[in-house]
Backbone bond lengths (Angstrom), bond angles and torsions (degrees), N, CA, C in turn:
res aa  C-N    CA-C-N  psi(-1)  N-CA   C-N-CA  omega(-1)  CA-C   N-CA-C  phi
1 M - - - 1.422 - - 1.516 108.10 -
2 G 1.266 115.16 129.79 1.436 120.27 -174.95 1.523 111.21 -95.66
3 L 1.268 111.94 172.65 1.444 119.49 -179.54 1.523 111.71 -63.11
4 M 1.241 117.57 -30.24 1.444 121.98 -177.11 1.512 112.84 -84.82
5 D 1.292 118.49 -8.34 1.450 120.49 -175.90 1.535 113.06 -87.13
6 L 1.299 121.47 -3.48 1.473 122.80 -179.54 1.528 110.60 -69.26
7 R 1.314 113.96 137.74 1.464 118.44 179.26 1.524 109.42 -97.06
8 V 1.259 113.86 144.86 1.459 120.07 177.25 1.516 107.24 -98.71
9 E 1.325 115.30 125.59 1.466 119.48 177.52 1.524 109.14 -109.99
10 T 1.306 114.09 144.06 1.466 118.25 176.49 1.520 108.78 -94.61
11 V 1.298 115.54 140.43 1.470 121.82 -179.66 1.517 108.23 -110.04
12 R 1.292 116.40 129.26 1.470 120.94 178.58 1.526 109.07 -97.51
13 T 1.342 116.09 131.90 1.461 120.80 174.67 1.518 108.15 -114.06
14 R 1.306 115.44 150.92 1.456 119.71 -179.27 1.523 109.38 -85.75
15 T 1.298 115.48 124.91 1.464 121.67 173.57 1.515 107.27 -128.41
16 S 1.296 115.57 163.34 1.467 119.39 -179.34 1.511 109.17 -79.01
17 T 1.290 115.86 105.64 1.452 121.34 174.77 1.510 107.99 -126.86
18 A 1.283 115.93 175.15 1.458 119.89 -176.27 1.523 112.55 -61.39
19 G 1.290 118.81 -25.38 1.451 121.53 -176.76 1.521 114.14 -83.18
20 N 1.360 119.43 -13.93 1.461 121.40 -177.49 1.521 111.04 -87.61
21 D 1.336 116.19 158.95 1.458 121.27 -178.22 1.528 113.01 -93.53
22 G 1.283 121.75 -13.25 1.460 123.22 -173.51 1.512 113.21 -110.35
23 F 1.345 114.12 177.66 1.456 121.80 177.85 1.516 108.08 -122.58
24 T 1.306 116.12 153.41 1.461 119.40 175.88 1.516 109.14 -83.32
25 L 1.310 115.75 161.86 1.458 121.36 179.29 1.524 111.04 -60.22
26 L 1.310 117.33 -38.32 1.459 121.50 179.46 1.527 111.15 -62.16
27 E 1.317 117.29 -42.44 1.470 120.49 178.38 1.514 111.46 -62.68
28 L 1.327 116.66 -41.82 1.466 120.49 178.68 1.527 111.50 -63.74
29 I 1.313 117.30 -41.35 1.471 120.91 179.41 1.522 110.82 -64.97
30 V 1.325 117.21 -41.95 1.469 120.57 179.15 1.529 110.35 -61.72
31 V 1.322 117.66 -43.42 1.465 121.31 179.29 1.533 110.69 -64.22
32 L 1.321 118.06 -42.01 1.469 121.00 179.04 1.530 111.58 -64.79
33 V 1.321 118.01 -37.63 1.468 121.30 177.24 1.528 110.25 -64.97
34 I 1.310 117.26 -42.85 1.471 120.65 179.01 1.530 110.40 -63.60
35 I 1.321 117.89 -42.57 1.471 121.28 178.48 1.522 110.30 -64.05
36 G 1.323 117.44 -41.60 1.466 121.22 179.15 1.519 112.22 -62.69
37 L 1.321 117.36 -43.72 1.469 121.13 178.56 1.526 111.05 -64.79
38 S 1.315 116.57 -41.19 1.472 120.55 178.23 1.522 110.99 -62.33
39 A 1.319 116.83 -43.40 1.467 120.81 179.47 1.529 110.83 -63.37
40 A 1.325 117.61 -39.84 1.466 120.78 179.38 1.524 111.08 -63.71
41 V 1.324 117.26 -41.95 1.463 121.07 179.07 1.526 110.67 -63.80
42 V 1.320 117.04 -43.15 1.466 121.21 -179.88 1.525 110.70 -63.82
43 L 1.329 117.89 -45.69 1.463 120.73 -179.61 1.525 111.57 -63.29
44 F 1.318 117.10 -40.29 1.463 120.77 177.97 1.530 110.68 -62.75
45 S 1.324 116.76 -42.78 1.469 121.30 -179.93 1.521 111.44 -65.16
46 I 1.315 117.05 -40.20 1.464 120.83 179.29 1.526 110.32 -64.48
47 G 1.317 117.57 -40.09 1.464 120.91 178.72 1.524 111.87 -62.00
48 R 1.326 116.87 -43.98 1.467 120.68 178.69 1.519 111.01 -66.15
49 L 1.315 117.53 -40.51 1.458 122.35 179.55 1.521 110.24 -63.47
50 H 1.327 116.81 -38.77 1.463 120.94 179.62 1.529 110.66 -63.85
51 E 1.312 118.01 -44.34 1.467 121.59 178.36 1.526 111.56 -61.78
52 T 1.320 116.60 -42.92 1.462 121.25 179.02 1.517 110.90 -63.81
53 T 1.324 117.04 -40.32 1.463 121.52 179.48 1.520 110.90 -65.21
54 L 1.318 118.36 -43.04 1.469 120.99 179.08 1.528 111.00 -62.57
55 F 1.330 116.94 -40.03 1.462 120.29 179.14 1.528 110.53 -66.35
56 S 1.322 117.64 -41.17 1.470 121.27 177.32 1.526 111.30 -62.08
57 Q 1.323 116.74 -39.02 1.462 120.76 178.30 1.525 111.18 -63.52
58 E 1.326 117.44 -39.22 1.462 120.27 178.00 1.524 111.04 -62.94
59 A 1.321 116.57 -43.17 1.463 120.34 179.25 1.530 110.34 -63.59
60 R 1.331 117.02 -42.30 1.475 119.72 178.25 1.520 111.45 -64.54
61 R 1.331 117.06 -34.32 1.468 120.66 179.27 1.532 110.52 -65.46
62 V 1.324 118.03 -40.62 1.467 121.22 176.18 1.531 109.47 -63.48
63 Y 1.317 116.71 -45.39 1.467 122.49 178.49 1.532 111.00 -57.89
64 Q 1.328 117.10 -45.54 1.459 121.22 -179.64 1.529 111.91 -67.27
65 T 1.320 116.89 -33.84 1.462 120.28 177.00 1.520 110.62 -63.72
66 L 1.319 116.67 -40.86 1.465 120.09 177.76 1.526 110.87 -65.14
67 G 1.318 117.11 -41.24 1.465 120.42 176.96 1.521 111.73 -63.89
68 R 1.331 116.36 -39.31 1.469 121.14 178.13 1.531 110.62 -64.61
69 A 1.314 117.19 -40.63 1.473 120.80 179.18 1.526 110.18 -63.18
70 R 1.310 117.78 -41.39 1.470 121.00 177.71 1.523 110.83 -62.71
71 T 1.326 116.63 -43.03 1.464 120.73 179.66 1.523 111.29 -63.54
72 I 1.318 117.28 -42.15 1.466 121.00 178.46 1.522 110.13 -61.93
73 A 1.336 116.94 -43.08 1.470 120.70 179.68 1.523 110.98 -61.22
74 L 1.327 117.26 -41.46 1.462 120.89 -179.78 1.523 112.09 -69.55
75 L 1.322 117.11 -45.68 1.464 120.92 -175.07 1.520 113.28 -73.56
76 E 1.319 116.37 -40.58 1.464 120.18 -177.14 1.525 112.64 -94.10
77 K 1.325 117.04 -0.75 1.465 123.57 177.81 1.528 111.80 50.55
78 K 1.324 114.76 54.19 1.464 120.72 177.19 1.517 109.53 -147.55
79 E 1.321 116.24 162.17 1.461 120.78 176.71 1.525 108.78 -74.52
80 V 1.321 114.90 137.46 1.470 121.21 178.45 1.521 107.60 -127.27
81 V 1.328 116.15 131.73 1.461 121.68 -177.11 1.525 109.32 -112.32
82 V 1.329 115.24 132.13 1.462 121.32 171.35 1.522 106.20 -101.72
83 R 1.337 115.45 114.81 1.462 121.45 -178.58 1.525 109.84 -89.35
84 V 1.324 116.01 135.64 1.460 122.74 177.23 1.521 107.20 -115.53
85 N 1.331 115.87 118.03 1.454 121.72 179.71 1.526 107.95 -107.65
86 E 1.316 116.45 97.40 1.463 121.15 -176.58 1.527 112.30 -66.35
87 E 1.331 117.49 -39.28 1.462 120.28 -178.77 1.523 111.18 -69.09
88 G 1.319 116.75 -39.74 1.455 120.67 -178.16 1.513 113.24 -87.43
89 H 1.324 116.93 -0.64 1.466 122.13 -179.15 1.534 110.76 51.96
90 S 1.340 115.38 48.29 1.464 119.20 -179.78 1.525 109.49 -144.05
91 Y 1.319 114.80 169.66 1.452 122.33 -179.28 1.526 106.94 -156.25
92 G 1.302 116.58 165.44 1.459 118.89 177.06 1.512 111.50 173.41
93 I 1.321 114.63 166.05 1.458 121.81 178.03 1.522 107.62 -83.59
94 E 1.322 115.92 123.36 1.458 120.94 -177.48 1.531 110.36 -65.74
95 G 1.311 116.13 129.31 1.455 121.70 175.74 1.523 114.60 82.55
96 D 1.314 118.52 -2.90 1.463 121.61 179.23 1.523 108.12 -97.07
97 N 1.322 116.39 107.71 1.464 121.04 -177.09 1.524 112.68 -104.93
98 S 1.313 117.08 13.05 1.466 119.12 179.97 1.524 109.66 -68.41
99 P 1.348 116.97 153.06 1.475 119.18 -178.75 1.527 113.67 -58.32
100 S 1.323 118.12 -32.84 1.460 119.72 -178.90 1.526 112.17 -74.32
101 A 1.322 117.56 -16.03 1.470 120.49 -177.90 1.521 112.38 -92.45
102 R 1.301 118.11 -13.12 1.459 120.31 -178.75 1.523 109.72 -72.40
103 N 1.297 115.27 114.59 1.463 120.62 179.32 1.518 108.71 -105.94
104 P 1.312 116.79 119.95 1.460 118.33 178.61 1.523 110.12 -67.35
105 A 1.305 114.80 162.08 1.467 118.72 175.44 1.521 108.17 -59.71
106 L 1.309 115.48 150.38 1.459 120.34 -179.70 1.526 110.55 -65.95
107 R 1.312 116.28 158.46 1.456 121.83 179.55 1.524 110.26 -60.92
108 R 1.311 115.22 152.19 1.457 120.69 178.42 1.523 109.57 -60.13
109 G 1.306 116.71 136.73 1.455 121.23 -179.44 1.518 113.13 94.02
110 T 1.338 117.36 -4.97 1.458 121.20 178.72 1.521 108.81 -100.06
111 E 1.322 116.27 125.50 1.457 121.49 179.06 1.519 109.22 -100.03
112 L 1.319 115.77 136.52 1.457 123.06 179.09 1.511 107.78 -119.27
113 S 1.322 117.32 129.88 1.459 119.93 176.91 1.521 108.99 -139.58
114 G 1.309 114.46 147.14 1.457 120.73 -179.87 1.516 109.79 150.87
115 K 1.325 114.96 177.88 1.463 120.81 -179.75 1.516 109.01 -116.39
116 D 1.334 114.64 163.59 1.464 120.08 177.47 1.528 109.97 -59.29
117 I 1.324 115.88 145.88 1.458 121.69 -179.17 1.524 108.45 -123.55
118 V 1.336 115.50 130.94 1.463 121.75 -179.60 1.523 108.95 -106.00
119 F 1.334 115.67 131.39 1.461 121.86 174.98 1.526 107.70 -107.44
120 Y 1.334 115.79 133.31 1.466 121.36 -175.17 1.532 110.60 -103.38
121 P 1.347 116.67 159.51 1.477 121.15 -175.83 1.526 114.83 -60.60
122 K 1.316 118.94 -24.34 1.466 120.95 -178.76 1.526 113.23 -85.78
123 G 1.356 117.80 -1.12 1.461 120.91 176.33 1.514 114.50 106.56
124 H 1.329 118.41 -16.96 1.463 119.20 178.93 1.530 109.29 -86.12
125 S 1.326 115.15 178.74 1.465 119.32 -177.17 1.523 110.22 -147.39
126 S 1.322 114.30 176.08 1.460 119.12 175.13 1.532 110.30 -76.14
127 G 1.328 116.26 -14.05 1.467 120.98 -179.05 1.511 110.94 74.18
128 G 1.285 115.27 163.64 1.455 118.87 178.08 1.503 112.14 157.95
129 V 1.328 114.39 174.99 1.459 122.10 -178.37 1.525 108.24 -133.00
130 I 1.321 115.43 133.38 1.465 121.95 173.37 1.524 106.34 -118.74
131 T 1.331 115.99 130.57 1.461 121.45 -178.00 1.520 109.45 -118.02
132 L 1.326 115.08 135.09 1.461 121.36 174.35 1.518 108.09 -118.50
133 R 1.334 116.24 136.23 1.467 121.82 176.30 1.516 108.07 -136.50
134 N 1.326 114.91 144.68 1.460 118.39 174.90 1.523 109.96 -107.28
135 A 1.326 116.40 178.48 1.465 120.97 -175.84 1.526 112.54 -66.70
136 K 1.332 117.90 -21.23 1.463 121.50 -178.75 1.518 112.85 -86.93
137 G 1.338 117.17 1.47 1.454 120.34 178.54 1.516 114.33 91.01
138 Q 1.318 117.89 -2.16 1.463 120.40 176.55 1.518 108.42 -74.36
139 G 1.316 116.29 153.69 1.456 118.21 -179.23 1.509 113.44 -157.57
140 Y 1.316 114.51 161.37 1.460 123.21 174.79 1.520 108.57 -131.99
141 V 1.323 115.51 145.01 1.461 122.02 174.13 1.518 106.89 -117.95
142 I 1.330 115.37 125.73 1.451 121.11 176.59 1.522 106.35 -113.38
143 E 1.318 115.79 115.14 1.456 121.63 -175.49 1.524 109.62 -112.48
144 V 1.331 115.93 135.12 1.460 121.27 177.61 1.520 108.19 -107.24
145 N 1.326 115.52 121.51 1.453 122.45 179.78 1.529 108.71 -68.57
146 Q 1.318 116.92 130.66 1.459 121.02 -176.55 1.529 112.04 -70.14
147 V 1.304 118.11 -37.72 1.464 121.75 -175.88 1.526 111.22 -77.82
148 L 1.326 117.10 -48.74 1.464 121.05 -176.96 1.524 113.73 -90.62
149 G 1.319 116.96 -21.99 1.457 121.14 -179.53 1.508 113.49 76.91
150 K 1.307 117.94 6.00 1.467 120.51 -176.98 1.527 110.82 -88.17
151 P 1.346 116.26 135.39 1.465 118.74 176.28 1.532 111.13 -83.48
152 S 1.314 115.66 152.34 1.462 121.91 173.25 1.533 106.81 -136.65
153 I 1.314 114.81 150.11 1.460 119.68 -177.15 1.528 109.44 -126.25
154 R 1.325 115.18 141.20 1.454 119.78 175.88 1.521 109.05 -147.48
155 R 1.307 114.17 152.78 1.453 121.15 -179.88 1.520 109.79 -86.41
156 L 1.314 116.96 141.74 1.469 121.04 176.79 1.506 111.11 -79.36
């Protein structure tokens, strides 16, 4: 057998192409990394959304307390005072000890500012503004109209 008589054979190796049924380890790792990053982004977004929702609920609770105080003043024909305690980060209707009137102290990191507001039996009030801010700089302003006594809420 001479030097020229050797045959050349081609060797086929398996690679990931459209015709194969499997995936390579590298492809699986890349997909798992992408899924992991996506999950991290979603969890982070949900956490931020939850904090924002809790802060919005606190602002609505203050707004509803002011509306409740106005209603009590109209129905019971007496002056009703909403006390704002800036140092204690709390507020509430003075003299109302019902379970629905008990307002817990605001969440840590929430600042409350404003003055006491008086609602009169004829529907008007002393007027005033209560401001809530959280540690992220978000805020709400709850304003009570002096003539009508109605509260309104807006985001800062």
